Phi, psi and omega in degrees: 000139179289141178282134181266140176267095181262149174283166176300321180297321180290321176296320178297319181297314181290328174297318179295320179296317179297318177299317179298318177296318177299319179296318179296320179295316179297324181295333179291345179274353178286152183279054179256160179297145180308322181299326179297313180297319178299315181298316180295320177292321178298329179280315190280322186296319177297325178294317178295319180299316181296320179295316179297315179298319178296321180293317178300316178298317181299312184279337182261339184073013181226144179247093183289350180266352181289133179269000000 
């Protein structure tokens, strides 16, 4: 795979996204009712998806989700 030349800002962004995913995973280990976890994931995952899609568009210059 070709190495991508990312800016510091782009590397920070992907690191923050990875941290958010780690936090969501860690939260599932807490002793809360399953419905609580589902609700939190339903709120958080669309936000993460939008951030990842925006990042892909930024680094590639192309929006594969555009209809």
